[in-house]
Phi, psi and omega in degrees: 000143176240131177233131173223115185066229181267358182270138176231144180229137182240148171279170174287155177286148177251129178235159177295130177201168180303124178084000180238129178266095182291342180272344179221065187289153176235132179242137174225079189232119176279147174238136175252112181253107181302131181263119176251163177299323180296316180293317179297325181292334181286335181055035180286151178285159174264129183245123177254127184238131175264124182244152167237094190069238178265354182277130178278123177273320180177172181224160172224139181246142173241103179298143180303318182297322178296318181296311184286339179269351181283149177304128180070014185048051182225132176239125176239132183207159172226124185217150174280145178230139180072191183242018182244016175088010179288142177242145177234120176246129185211164173221129177241126180236130177258119181236150176088011179243122178251113180275128178278160181302333181267008178287122179263130177248116180283138179257000000 
């Protein structure tokens, strides 16, 4: 699940089927989160959550300040989540935002 501000986006559920490992699923799913001036002004972090059904396994956060200060406004990371060995590899790219020289980003 991806949450930015009040918006949430979910991947499709993975179930056991021929050729699919439901116990060790892999997701490669892009999300397009429309960026509004209101959302950019909140400077909220992006929260990525790994779920097993309704149970939260773990989360990873991408602070807004980290995203806008990164080269190309892109953050790529791989991190362990939870305590059961789950890994989350992700890339967050912010496009369509032009920071002016007087834009202050609080850290």
